[in-house]
N, CA, C, O and the ligand as a Tripos MOL2 file, in Angstrom:
@<TRIPOS>MOLECULE
protein
  293   291    74     0     0
PROTEIN
NO_CHARGES

@<TRIPOS>ATOM
      1 N          13.8330   18.9910  -23.1910 N.3       1 MET1
      2 CA         13.5430   18.7600  -21.7640 C.3       1 MET1
      3 C          13.7400   20.0470  -20.9670 C.2       1 MET1
      4 O          12.9390   20.4000  -20.1010 O.2       1 MET1
      5 N          14.8380   20.7340  -21.2910 N.am      2 LYS2
      6 CA         15.1130   21.9970  -20.6210 C.3       2 LYS2
      7 C          14.0270   23.0180  -20.9250 C.2       2 LYS2
      8 O          13.6010   23.7660  -20.0440 O.2       2 LYS2
      9 N          13.5880   23.0440  -22.1640 N.am      3 ASN3
     10 CA         12.6340   24.0600  -22.5820 C.3       3 ASN3
     11 C          11.1890   23.6050  -22.4520 C.2       3 ASN3
     12 O          10.3100   24.3900  -22.0960 O.2       3 ASN3
     13 N          10.9500   22.3420  -22.7420 N.am      4 THR4
     14 CA          9.5710   21.8680  -22.7510 C.3       4 THR4
     15 C           9.0980   21.4130  -21.3780 C.2       4 THR4
     16 O           7.8960   21.3420  -21.1220 O.2       4 THR4
     17 N          10.0460   21.1030  -20.4940 N.am      5 ARG5
     18 CA          9.7070   20.5490  -19.1810 C.3       5 ARG5
     19 C           8.9860   19.2260  -19.3240 C.2       5 ARG5
     20 O           8.2350   18.8150  -18.4390 O.2       5 ARG5
     21 N           9.2170   18.5610  -20.4440 N.am      6 LEU6
     22 CA          8.6510   17.2410  -20.6420 C.3       6 LEU6
     23 C           9.7770   16.2530  -20.9230 C.2       6 LEU6
     24 O          10.7280   16.5680  -21.6380 O.2       6 LEU6
     25 N           9.6620   15.0840  -20.3670 N.am      7 CYS7
     26 CA         10.6630   14.0560  -20.6290 C.3       7 CYS7
     27 C          10.5140   13.5790  -22.0700 C.2       7 CYS7
     28 O           9.4140   13.2080  -22.4800 O.2       7 CYS7
     29 N          11.6020   13.5800  -22.8510 N.am      8 PRO8
     30 CA         11.5150   13.1450  -24.2490 C.3       8 PRO8
     31 C          11.3380   11.6400  -24.3780 C.2       8 PRO8
     32 O          11.0250   11.1450  -25.4600 O.2       8 PRO8
     33 N          11.5300   10.9200  -23.3070 N.am      9 LYS9
     34 CA         11.4190    9.4610  -23.3730 C.3       9 LYS9
     35 C          10.0300    8.9700  -23.0010 C.2       9 LYS9
     36 O           9.4720    8.0990  -23.6680 O.2       9 LYS9
     37 N           9.4720    9.5340  -21.9290 N.am     10 CYS10
     38 CA          8.1830    9.0130  -21.4630 C.3      10 CYS10
     39 C           7.1160   10.1020  -21.4010 C.2      10 CYS10
     40 O           5.9900    9.8440  -20.9760 O.2      10 CYS10
     41 N           7.4660   11.3230  -21.8230 N.am     11 GLN11
     42 CA          6.5230   12.4440  -21.8860 C.3      11 GLN11
     43 C           6.0250   12.8930  -20.5200 C.2      11 GLN11
     44 O           5.0490   13.6390  -20.4320 O.2      11 GLN11
     45 N           6.6720   12.4550  -19.4750 N.am     12 SER12
     46 CA          6.2600   12.8760  -18.1410 C.3      12 SER12
     47 C           6.6640   14.3290  -17.9060 C.2      12 SER12
     48 O           7.6770   14.7840  -18.4360 O.2      12 SER12
     49 N           5.8900   15.0470  -17.1280 N.am     13 SER13
     50 CA          6.2450   16.4150  -16.7650 C.3      13 SER13
     51 C           6.8200   16.4730  -15.3500 C.2      13 SER13
     52 O           7.0280   17.5540  -14.7980 O.2      13 SER13
     53 N           7.0700   15.3180  -14.7800 N.am     14 ASP14
     54 CA          7.5940   15.2490  -13.4170 C.3      14 ASP14
     55 C           9.1170   15.3390  -13.4670 C.2      14 ASP14
     56 O           9.8250   14.3420  -13.3260 O.2      14 ASP14
     57 N           9.5950   16.5580  -13.6720 N.am     15 ILE15
     58 CA         11.0140   16.7790  -13.9100 C.3      15 ILE15
     59 C          11.5680   17.7620  -12.9030 C.2      15 ILE15
     60 O          10.9380   18.7760  -12.6040 O.2      15 ILE15
     61 N          12.7400   17.4670  -12.3800 N.am     16 ILE16
     62 CA         13.3940   18.4080  -11.4810 C.3      16 ILE16
     63 C          14.7090   18.8680  -12.0930 C.2      16 ILE16
     64 O          15.3170   18.1680  -12.9030 O.2      16 ILE16
     65 N          15.1310   20.0540  -11.6910 N.am     17 ARG17
     66 CA         16.3820   20.6260  -12.1680 C.3      17 ARG17
     67 C          17.3500   20.6780  -10.9970 C.2      17 ARG17
     68 O          17.0330   21.2190   -9.9380 O.2      17 ARG17
     69 N          18.5180   20.1160  -11.1950 N.am     18 ILE18
     70 CA         19.5430   20.1250  -10.1590 C.3      18 ILE18
     71 C          20.6270   21.1020  -10.5770 C.2      18 ILE18
     72 O          21.3120   20.9010  -11.5800 O.2      18 ILE18
     73 N          20.7720   22.1590   -9.7980 N.am     19 ARG19
     74 CA         21.7630   23.1790  -10.1500 C.3      19 ARG19
     75 C          23.1600   22.6650   -9.8460 C.2      19 ARG19
     76 O          23.4450   22.2140   -8.7360 O.2      19 ARG19
     77 N          24.0260   22.7390  -10.8470 N.am     20 GLY20
     78 CA         25.3670   22.2120  -10.6860 C.3      20 GLY20
     79 C          26.1930   23.0120   -9.7090 C.2      20 GLY20
     80 O          26.9060   22.4480   -8.8800 O.2      20 GLY20
     81 N          26.1000   24.3360   -9.8050 N.am     21 LYS21
     82 CA         26.9720   25.1740   -8.9820 C.3      21 LYS21
     83 C          26.6420   25.0660   -7.5090 C.2      21 LYS21
     84 O          27.5390   25.0300   -6.6670 O.2      21 LYS21
     85 N          25.3750   25.0140   -7.1990 N.am     22 GLN22
     86 CA         24.9900   24.9710   -5.7940 C.3      22 GLN22
     87 C          25.3910   23.6630   -5.1320 C.2      22 GLN22
     88 O          25.7140   23.6260   -3.9450 O.2      22 GLN22
     89 N          25.3670   22.5950   -5.9130 N.am     23 GLU23
     90 CA         25.6760   21.2990   -5.3300 C.3      23 GLU23
     91 C          27.0520   20.8350   -5.7620 C.2      23 GLU23
     92 O          27.3390   19.6400   -5.8380 O.2      23 GLU23
     93 N          27.8890   21.8130   -6.0410 N.am     24 ALA24
     94 CA         29.1760   21.5180   -6.6460 C.3      24 ALA24
     95 C          29.9770   20.4890   -5.8680 C.2      24 ALA24
     96 O          30.4750   19.5170   -6.4350 O.2      24 ALA24
     97 N          30.0950   20.7040   -4.5940 N.am     25 TYR25
     98 CA         31.0040   19.8590   -3.8400 C.3      25 TYR25
     99 C          30.2910   18.7090   -3.1540 C.2      25 TYR25
    100 O          30.8910   17.6650   -2.8980 O.2      25 TYR25
    101 N          29.0030   18.8990   -2.8520 N.am     26 GLY26
    102 CA         28.2930   17.8630   -2.1380 C.3      26 GLY26
    103 C          27.8750   16.6980   -3.0140 C.2      26 GLY26
    104 O          27.9950   15.5380   -2.6180 O.2      26 GLY26
    105 N          27.3820   17.0090   -4.2070 N.am     27 ALA27
    106 CA         26.7440   15.9600   -5.0030 C.3      27 ALA27
    107 C          27.6190   15.4510   -6.1270 C.2      27 ALA27
    108 O          27.2220   14.5450   -6.8610 O.2      27 ALA27
    109 N          28.7960   16.0150   -6.2710 N.am     28 GLY28
    110 CA         29.6640   15.5640   -7.3440 C.3      28 GLY28
    111 C          29.1260   15.8860   -8.7160 C.2      28 GLY28
    112 O          29.4190   15.1940   -9.6910 O.2      28 GLY28
    113 N          28.3320   16.9470   -8.7880 N.am     29 ASN29
    114 CA         27.7010   17.2990  -10.0560 C.3      29 ASN29
    115 C          28.4390   18.4540  -10.7210 C.2      29 ASN29
    116 O          27.8890   19.1590  -11.5660 O.2      29 ASN29
    117 N          29.6650   18.6270  -10.3330 N.am     30 TYR30
    118 CA         30.4520   19.7510  -10.8130 C.3      30 TYR30
    119 C          31.4250   19.2230  -11.8650 C.2      30 TYR30
    120 O          32.3850   18.5230  -11.5450 O.2      30 TYR30
    121 N          31.1660   19.5630  -13.0910 N.am     31 VAL31
    122 CA         31.8490   18.8950  -14.1900 C.3      31 VAL31
    123 C          32.8050   19.8470  -14.8840 C.2      31 VAL31
    124 O          32.4640   20.9960  -15.1670 O.2      31 VAL31
    125 N          33.9640   19.3720  -15.1460 N.am     32 ARG32
    126 CA         34.8960   20.1400  -15.9610 C.3      32 ARG32
    127 C          34.7480   19.7230  -17.4120 C.2      32 ARG32
    128 O          34.7470   18.5370  -17.7410 O.2      32 ARG32
    129 N          34.6250   20.7120  -18.2610 N.am     33 VAL33
    130 CA         34.5070   20.4360  -19.6860 C.3      33 VAL33
    131 C          35.8690   20.7020  -20.2950 C.2      33 VAL33
    132 O          36.2210   21.8530  -20.5510 O.2      33 VAL33
    133 N          36.6170   19.6770  -20.5230 N.am     34 GLY34
    134 CA         37.9630   19.8530  -21.0140 C.3      34 GLY34
    135 C          38.7730   20.6280  -19.9980 C.2      34 GLY34
    136 O          38.9070   20.2080  -18.8490 O.2      34 GLY34
    137 N          39.3090   21.7480  -20.4150 N.am     35 PHE35
    138 CA         40.1150   22.5560  -19.5140 C.3      35 PHE35
    139 C          39.2890   23.6220  -18.8150 C.2      35 PHE35
    140 O          39.8340   24.4320  -18.0640 O.2      35 PHE35
    141 N          38.0180   23.6330  -19.0430 N.am     36 ILE36
    142 CA         37.1930   24.6990  -18.5120 C.3      36 ILE36
    143 C          36.7030   24.3510  -17.1240 C.2      36 ILE36
    144 O          35.8070   23.5260  -16.9450 O.2      36 ILE36
    145 N          37.3010   24.9890  -16.1630 N.am     37 ALA37
    146 CA         36.8050   24.7960  -14.8090 C.3      37 ALA37
    147 C          35.6510   25.7620  -14.5800 C.2      37 ALA37
    148 O          35.4700   26.7180  -15.3340 O.2      37 ALA37
    149 N          34.8990   25.5150  -13.5710 N.am     38 ASN38
    150 CA         33.8400   26.4100  -13.1450 C.3      38 ASN38
    151 C          32.6830   26.5180  -14.1250 C.2      38 ASN38
    152 O          31.9140   27.4770  -14.0690 O.2      38 ASN38
    153 N          32.5520   25.5590  -15.0080 N.am     39 ALA39
    154 CA         31.3710   25.5420  -15.8560 C.3      39 ALA39
    155 C          30.2390   24.8950  -15.0820 C.2      39 ALA39
    156 O          30.3410   23.7440  -14.6560 O.2      39 ALA39
    157 N          29.1610   25.6410  -14.9030 N.am     40 GLY40
    158 CA         28.0320   25.1150  -14.1500 C.3      40 GLY40
    159 C          27.1960   24.1880  -15.0130 C.2      40 GLY40
    160 O          26.5630   24.6250  -15.9740 O.2      40 GLY40
    161 N          27.1950   22.9260  -14.6720 N.am     41 VAL41
    162 CA         26.4170   21.9470  -15.4280 C.3      41 VAL41
    163 C          25.1770   21.5860  -14.6340 C.2      41 VAL41
    164 O          25.2630   21.0530  -13.5280 O.2      41 VAL41
    165 N          24.0370   21.8800  -15.2070 N.am     42 HIS42
    166 CA         22.7810   21.6140  -14.5210 C.3      42 HIS42
    167 C          22.1460   20.3520  -15.0870 C.2      42 HIS42
    168 O          22.1860   20.1040  -16.2920 O.2      42 HIS42
    169 N          21.5830   19.5940  -14.2310 N.am     43 ARG43
    170 CA         21.0430   18.3040  -14.6310 C.3      43 ARG43
    171 C          19.5300   18.3010  -14.4790 C.2      43 ARG43
    172 O          18.9880   18.7070  -13.4510 O.2      43 ARG43
    173 N          18.8680   17.8380  -15.5200 N.am     44 TYR44
    174 CA         17.4250   17.6700  -15.4700 C.3      44 TYR44
    175 C          17.1320   16.1840  -15.3440 C.2      44 TYR44
    176 O          17.6130   15.3680  -16.1300 O.2      44 TYR44
    177 N          16.3370   15.8530  -14.3450 N.am     45 VAL45
    178 CA         16.0710   14.4490  -14.0630 C.3      45 VAL45
    179 C          14.5800   14.1750  -14.1590 C.2      45 VAL45
    180 O          13.7770   14.8550  -13.5200 O.2      45 VAL45
    181 N          14.2120   13.1820  -14.9540 N.am     46 CYS46
    182 CA         12.8280   12.7340  -15.0180 C.3      46 CYS46
    183 C          12.5730   11.7990  -13.8560 C.2      46 CYS46
    184 O          13.2360   10.7720  -13.7170 O.2      46 CYS46
    185 N          11.6100   12.1570  -13.0220 N.am     47 LEU47
    186 CA         11.3390   11.3570  -11.8310 C.3      47 LEU47
    187 C          10.4130   10.1860  -12.1330 C.2      47 LEU47
    188 O          10.0540    9.4160  -11.2420 O.2      47 LEU47
    189 N          10.0330   10.0620  -13.3950 N.am     48 THR48
    190 CA          9.1830    8.9370  -13.7660 C.3      48 THR48
    191 C           9.9990    7.7700  -14.3130 C.2      48 THR48
    192 O           9.8060    6.6200  -13.9190 O.2      48 THR48
    193 N          10.9250    8.0890  -15.2390 N.am     49 CYS49
    194 CA         11.6760    6.9930  -15.8590 C.3      49 CYS49
    195 C          13.1740    7.0560  -15.5730 C.2      49 CYS49
    196 O          13.8950    6.0970  -15.8490 O.2      49 CYS49
    197 N          13.6510    8.1750  -15.0230 N.am     50 GLY50
    198 CA         15.0600    8.2580  -14.6600 C.3      50 GLY50
    199 C          15.9570    8.8400  -15.7220 C.2      50 GLY50
    200 O          17.1720    8.8990  -15.5350 O.2      50 GLY50
    201 N          15.3920    9.2700  -16.8300 N.am     51 PHE51
    202 CA         16.2030    9.8880  -17.8740 C.3      51 PHE51
    203 C          16.7930   11.2120  -17.3710 C.2      51 PHE51
    204 O          16.1270   11.9590  -16.6530 O.2      51 PHE51
    205 N          18.0520   11.5000  -17.7540 N.am     52 THR52
    206 CA         18.6630   12.7580  -17.3380 C.3      52 THR52
    207 C          19.2680   13.4670  -18.5350 C.2      52 THR52
    208 O          19.6920   12.8430  -19.5080 O.2      52 THR52
    209 N          19.2950   14.7910  -18.4360 N.am     53 GLU53
    210 CA         19.9970   15.6180  -19.4180 C.3      53 GLU53
    211 C          20.8710   16.5980  -18.6640 C.2      53 GLU53
    212 O          20.5510   16.9900  -17.5420 O.2      53 GLU53
    213 N          21.9830   16.9990  -19.2850 N.am     54 GLU54
    214 CA         22.8610   17.9730  -18.6490 C.3      54 GLU54
    215 C          23.0480   19.1730  -19.5640 C.2      54 GLU54
    216 O          23.2290   19.0360  -20.7740 O.2      54 GLU54
    217 N          22.9980   20.3650  -18.9460 N.am     55 TRP55
    218 CA         23.1280   21.6020  -19.6980 C.3      55 TRP55
    219 C          24.1280   22.5140  -19.0090 C.2      55 TRP55
    220 O          24.2370   22.5330  -17.7830 O.2      55 TRP55
    221 N          24.8510   23.2640  -19.8170 N.am     56 ILE56
    222 CA         25.7960   24.2430  -19.2870 C.3      56 ILE56
    223 C          25.1790   25.6310  -19.3950 C.2      56 ILE56
    224 O          24.4780   25.9340  -20.3610 O.2      56 ILE56
    225 N          25.4410   26.4710  -18.4000 N.am     57 ASP57
    226 CA         24.8970   27.8230  -18.3730 C.3      57 ASP57
    227 C          25.2730   28.6220  -19.6150 C.2      57 ASP57
    228 O          26.3410   28.4330  -20.1980 O.2      57 ASP57
    229 N          24.3730   29.5180  -20.0040 N.am     58 ARG58
    230 CA         24.6260   30.3480  -21.1810 C.3      58 ARG58
    231 C          25.8930   31.1850  -21.0250 C.2      58 ARG58
    232 O          26.6840   31.3010  -21.9620 O.2      58 ARG58
    233 N          26.0850   31.7690  -19.8370 N.am     59 GLU59
    234 CA         27.2690   32.6120  -19.6600 C.3      59 GLU59
    235 C          28.5470   31.7860  -19.7590 C.2      59 GLU59
    236 O          29.5900   32.2890  -20.1770 O.2      59 GLU59
    237 N          28.4580   30.5300  -19.3770 N.am     60 ASP60
    238 CA         29.6200   29.6700  -19.5140 C.3      60 ASP60
    239 C          29.8680   29.3270  -20.9780 C.2      60 ASP60
    240 O          31.0140   29.1560  -21.3940 O.2      60 ASP60
    241 N          28.7940   29.2270  -21.7600 N.am     61 LEU61
    242 CA         28.9620   28.9410  -23.1820 C.3      61 LEU61
    243 C          29.7150   30.0690  -23.8680 C.2      61 LEU61
    244 O          30.5510   29.8260  -24.7390 O.2      61 LEU61
    245 N          29.4200   31.2930  -23.4780 N.am     62 ASP62
    246 CA         30.1400   32.4270  -24.0620 C.3      62 ASP62
    247 C          31.6200   32.3540  -23.7120 C.2      62 ASP62
    248 O          32.4860   32.6470  -24.5370 O.2      62 ASP62
    249 N          31.8880   31.9650  -22.4910 N.am     63 ARG63
    250 CA         33.2740   31.8430  -22.0480 C.3      63 ARG63
    251 C          33.9870   30.7170  -22.8240 C.2      63 ARG63
    252 O          35.1430   30.8490  -23.2230 O.2      63 ARG63
    253 N          33.2700   29.6300  -23.0170 N.am     64 ILE64
    254 CA         33.8390   28.4990  -23.7500 C.3      64 ILE64
    255 C          34.1100   28.8950  -25.2000 C.2      64 ILE64
    256 O          35.1390   28.5300  -25.7700 O.2      64 ILE64
    257 N          33.1720   29.6480  -25.7960 N.am     65 ARG65
    258 CA         33.3340   30.0580  -27.1840 C.3      65 ARG65
    259 C          34.5920   30.9170  -27.3300 C.2      65 ARG65
    260 O          35.3840   30.7210  -28.2510 O.2      65 ARG65
    261 N          34.7630   31.8680  -26.4120 N.am     66 LYS66
    262 CA         35.9330   32.7530  -26.4920 C.3      66 LYS66
    263 C          37.2230   31.9600  -26.3120 C.2      66 LYS66
    264 O          38.2140   32.1870  -27.0060 O.2      66 LYS66
    265 N          37.1860   31.0360  -25.3740 N.am     67 LYS67
    266 CA         38.3990   30.2920  -25.0540 C.3      67 LYS67
    267 C          38.8470   29.4200  -26.2120 C.2      67 LYS67
    268 O          40.0430   29.2700  -26.4620 O.2      67 LYS67
    269 N          37.8810   28.8440  -26.9180 N.am     68 TYR68
    270 CA         38.2510   27.8610  -27.9370 C.3      68 TYR68
    271 C          38.1010   28.3700  -29.3610 C.2      68 TYR68
    272 O          38.3240   27.6280  -30.3180 O.2      68 TYR68
    273 N          37.7270   29.6240  -29.5010 N.am     69 LYS69
    274 CA         37.5060   30.1710  -30.8430 C.3      69 LYS69
    275 C          38.7530   30.0570  -31.7050 C.2      69 LYS69
    276 O          38.6840   29.7020  -32.8820 O.2      69 LYS69
    277 N          39.8870   30.3610  -31.1030 N.am     70 ASP70
    278 CA         41.1330   30.3650  -31.8550 C.3      70 ASP70
    279 C          41.5760   28.9550  -32.2400 C.2      70 ASP70
    280 O          42.3970   28.7680  -33.1380 O.2      70 ASP70
    281 N          41.0220   27.9810  -31.5500 N.am     71 GLU71
    282 CA         41.4540   26.5970  -31.8390 C.3      71 GLU71
    283 C          40.6560   25.9600  -32.9500 C.2      71 GLU71
    284 O          41.0210   24.9000  -33.4570 O.2      71 GLU71
    285 N          39.5590   26.6060  -33.3330 N.am     72 LYS72
    286 CA         38.7470   26.0650  -34.4290 C.3      72 LYS72
    287 C          39.3450   26.4990  -35.7650 C.2      72 LYS72
    288 O          39.1340   27.6270  -36.2100 O.2      72 LYS72
    289 N          40.0550   25.6390  -36.3690 N.am     73 LYS73
    290 CA         40.7010   25.9970  -37.6280 C.3      73 LYS73
    291 C          40.1620   25.1240  -38.7480 C.2      73 LYS73
    292 O          40.5800   25.2660  -39.8970 O.2      73 LYS73
    293 ZN         10.8700   10.0760  -18.3700 Zn       74 ZN74
@<TRIPOS>BOND
     1     1     2 1
     2     2     3 1
     3     3     4 2
     4     3     5 am
     5     5     6 1
     6     6     7 1
     7     7     8 2
     8     7     9 am
     9     9    10 1
    10    10    11 1
    11    11    12 2
    12    11    13 am
    13    13    14 1
    14    14    15 1
    15    15    16 2
    16    15    17 am
    17    17    18 1
    18    18    19 1
    19    19    20 2
    20    19    21 am
    21    21    22 1
    22    22    23 1
    23    23    24 2
    24    23    25 am
    25    25    26 1
    26    26    27 1
    27    27    28 2
    28    27    29 am
    29    29    30 1
    30    30    31 1
    31    31    32 2
    32    31    33 am
    33    33    34 1
    34    34    35 1
    35    35    36 2
    36    35    37 am
    37    37    38 1
    38    38    39 1
    39    39    40 2
    40    39    41 am
    41    41    42 1
    42    42    43 1
    43    43    44 2
    44    43    45 am
    45    45    46 1
    46    46    47 1
    47    47    48 2
    48    47    49 am
    49    49    50 1
    50    50    51 1
    51    51    52 2
    52    51    53 am
    53    53    54 1
    54    54    55 1
    55    55    56 2
    56    55    57 am
    57    57    58 1
    58    58    59 1
    59    59    60 2
    60    59    61 am
    61    61    62 1
    62    62    63 1
    63    63    64 2
    64    63    65 am
    65    65    66 1
    66    66    67 1
    67    67    68 2
    68    67    69 am
    69    69    70 1
    70    70    71 1
    71    71    72 2
    72    71    73 am
    73    73    74 1
    74    74    75 1
    75    75    76 2
    76    75    77 am
    77    77    78 1
    78    78    79 1
    79    79    80 2
    80    79    81 am
    81    81    82 1
    82    82    83 1
    83    83    84 2
    84    83    85 am
    85    85    86 1
    86    86    87 1
    87    87    88 2
    88    87    89 am
    89    89    90 1
    90    90    91 1
    91    91    92 2
    92    91    93 am
    93    93    94 1
    94    94    95 1
    95    95    96 2
    96    95    97 am
    97    97    98 1
    98    98    99 1
    99    99   100 2
   100    99   101 am
   101   101   102 1
   102   102   103 1
   103   103   104 2
   104   103   105 am
   105   105   106 1
   106   106   107 1
   107   107   108 2
   108   107   109 am
   109   109   110 1
   110   110   111 1
   111   111   112 2
   112   111   113 am
   113   113   114 1
   114   114   115 1
   115   115   116 2
   116   115   117 am
   117   117   118 1
   118   118   119 1
   119   119   120 2
   120   119   121 am
   121   121   122 1
   122   122   123 1
   123   123   124 2
   124   123   125 am
   125   125   126 1
   126   126   127 1
   127   127   128 2
   128   127   129 am
   129   129   130 1
   130   130   131 1
   131   131   132 2
   132   131   133 am
   133   133   134 1
   134   134   135 1
   135   135   136 2
   136   135   137 am
   137   137   138 1
   138   138   139 1
   139   139   140 2
   140   139   141 am
   141   141   142 1
   142   142   143 1
   143   143   144 2
   144   143   145 am
   145   145   146 1
   146   146   147 1
   147   147   148 2
   148   147   149 am
   149   149   150 1
   150   150   151 1
   151   151   152 2
   152   151   153 am
   153   153   154 1
   154   154   155 1
   155   155   156 2
   156   155   157 am
   157   157   158 1
   158   158   159 1
   159   159   160 2
   160   159   161 am
   161   161   162 1
   162   162   163 1
   163   163   164 2
   164   163   165 am
   165   165   166 1
   166   166   167 1
   167   167   168 2
   168   167   169 am
   169   169   170 1
   170   170   171 1
   171   171   172 2
   172   171   173 am
   173   173   174 1
   174   174   175 1
   175   175   176 2
   176   175   177 am
   177   177   178 1
   178   178   179 1
   179   179   180 2
   180   179   181 am
   181   181   182 1
   182   182   183 1
   183   183   184 2
   184   183   185 am
   185   185   186 1
   186   186   187 1
   187   187   188 2
   188   187   189 am
   189   189   190 1
   190   190   191 1
   191   191   192 2
   192   191   193 am
   193   193   194 1
   194   194   195 1
   195   195   196 2
   196   195   197 am
   197   197   198 1
   198   198   199 1
   199   199   200 2
   200   199   201 am
   201   201   202 1
   202   202   203 1
   203   203   204 2
   204   203   205 am
   205   205   206 1
   206   206   207 1
   207   207   208 2
   208   207   209 am
   209   209   210 1
   210   210   211 1
   211   211   212 2
   212   211   213 am
   213   213   214 1
   214   214   215 1
   215   215   216 2
   216   215   217 am
   217   217   218 1
   218   218   219 1
   219   219   220 2
   220   219   221 am
   221   221   222 1
   222   222   223 1
   223   223   224 2
   224   223   225 am
   225   225   226 1
   226   226   227 1
   227   227   228 2
   228   227   229 am
   229   229   230 1
   230   230   231 1
   231   231   232 2
   232   231   233 am
   233   233   234 1
   234   234   235 1
   235   235   236 2
   236   235   237 am
   237   237   238 1
   238   238   239 1
   239   239   240 2
   240   239   241 am
   241   241   242 1
   242   242   243 1
   243   243   244 2
   244   243   245 am
   245   245   246 1
   246   246   247 1
   247   247   248 2
   248   247   249 am
   249   249   250 1
   250   250   251 1
   251   251   252 2
   252   251   253 am
   253   253   254 1
   254   254   255 1
   255   255   256 2
   256   255   257 am
   257   257   258 1
   258   258   259 1
   259   259   260 2
   260   259   261 am
   261   261   262 1
   262   262   263 1
   263   263   264 2
   264   263   265 am
   265   265   266 1
   266   266   267 1
   267   267   268 2
   268   267   269 am
   269   269   270 1
   270   270   271 1
   271   271   272 2
   272   271   273 am
   273   273   274 1
   274   274   275 1
   275   275   276 2
   276   275   277 am
   277   277   278 1
   278   278   279 1
   279   279   280 2
   280   279   281 am
   281   281   282 1
   282   282   283 1
   283   283   284 2
   284   283   285 am
   285   285   286 1
   286   286   287 1
   287   287   288 2
   288   287   289 am
   289   289   290 1
   290   290   291 1
   291   291   292 2
@<TRIPOS>SUBSTRUCTURE
     1 MET1         2 RESIDUE 1 A MET
     2 LYS2         6 RESIDUE 1 A LYS
     3 ASN3        10 RESIDUE 1 A ASN
     4 THR4        14 RESIDUE 1 A THR
     5 ARG5        18 RESIDUE 1 A ARG
     6 LEU6        22 RESIDUE 1 A LEU
     7 CYS7        26 RESIDUE 1 A CYS
     8 PRO8        30 RESIDUE 1 A PRO
     9 LYS9        34 RESIDUE 1 A LYS
    10 CYS10       38 RESIDUE 1 A CYS
    11 GLN11       42 RESIDUE 1 A GLN
    12 SER12       46 RESIDUE 1 A SER
    13 SER13       50 RESIDUE 1 A SER
    14 ASP14       54 RESIDUE 1 A ASP
    15 ILE15       58 RESIDUE 1 A ILE
    16 ILE16       62 RESIDUE 1 A ILE
    17 ARG17       66 RESIDUE 1 A ARG
    18 ILE18       70 RESIDUE 1 A ILE
    19 ARG19       74 RESIDUE 1 A ARG
    20 GLY20       78 RESIDUE 1 A GLY
    21 LYS21       82 RESIDUE 1 A LYS
    22 GLN22       86 RESIDUE 1 A GLN
    23 GLU23       90 RESIDUE 1 A GLU
    24 ALA24       94 RESIDUE 1 A ALA
    25 TYR25       98 RESIDUE 1 A TYR
    26 GLY26      102 RESIDUE 1 A GLY
    27 ALA27      106 RESIDUE 1 A ALA
    28 GLY28      110 RESIDUE 1 A GLY
    29 ASN29      114 RESIDUE 1 A ASN
    30 TYR30      118 RESIDUE 1 A TYR
    31 VAL31      122 RESIDUE 1 A VAL
    32 ARG32      126 RESIDUE 1 A ARG
    33 VAL33      130 RESIDUE 1 A VAL
    34 GLY34      134 RESIDUE 1 A GLY
    35 PHE35      138 RESIDUE 1 A PHE
    36 ILE36      142 RESIDUE 1 A ILE
    37 ALA37      146 RESIDUE 1 A ALA
    38 ASN38      150 RESIDUE 1 A ASN
    39 ALA39      154 RESIDUE 1 A ALA
    40 GLY40      158 RESIDUE 1 A GLY
    41 VAL41      162 RESIDUE 1 A VAL
    42 HIS42      166 RESIDUE 1 A HIS
    43 ARG43      170 RESIDUE 1 A ARG
    44 TYR44      174 RESIDUE 1 A TYR
    45 VAL45      178 RESIDUE 1 A VAL
    46 CYS46      182 RESIDUE 1 A CYS
    47 LEU47      186 RESIDUE 1 A LEU
    48 THR48      190 RESIDUE 1 A THR
    49 CYS49      194 RESIDUE 1 A CYS
    50 GLY50      198 RESIDUE 1 A GLY
    51 PHE51      202 RESIDUE 1 A PHE
    52 THR52      206 RESIDUE 1 A THR
    53 GLU53      210 RESIDUE 1 A GLU
    54 GLU54      214 RESIDUE 1 A GLU
    55 TRP55      218 RESIDUE 1 A TRP
    56 ILE56      222 RESIDUE 1 A ILE
    57 ASP57      226 RESIDUE 1 A ASP
    58 ARG58      230 RESIDUE 1 A ARG
    59 GLU59      234 RESIDUE 1 A GLU
    60 ASP60      238 RESIDUE 1 A ASP
    61 LEU61      242 RESIDUE 1 A LEU
    62 ASP62      246 RESIDUE 1 A ASP
    63 ARG63      250 RESIDUE 1 A ARG
    64 ILE64      254 RESIDUE 1 A ILE
    65 ARG65      258 RESIDUE 1 A ARG
    66 LYS66      262 RESIDUE 1 A LYS
    67 LYS67      266 RESIDUE 1 A LYS
    68 TYR68      270 RESIDUE 1 A TYR
    69 LYS69      274 RESIDUE 1 A LYS
    70 ASP70      278 RESIDUE 1 A ASP
    71 GLU71      282 RESIDUE 1 A GLU
    72 LYS72      286 RESIDUE 1 A LYS
    73 LYS73      290 RESIDUE 1 A LYS
    74 ZN74       293 GROUP 0 **** ****
């Protein structure tokens, strides 16, 4: 959905992206992943069937990897 811009459920291309960081405080779309604050979670919403997906920014993934690398045993 993020890459294809197509809804995987109904194949609609009527999809919007909601930026997590910009709407952090207003829309309640600001998600903490475990202990990781400030991870920007962006939501893709299909305006045809209502399916949603959530993605975390690439730069946040690098931060998450560093933070939890030592815990993967
Ligand atoms: Zn859909």
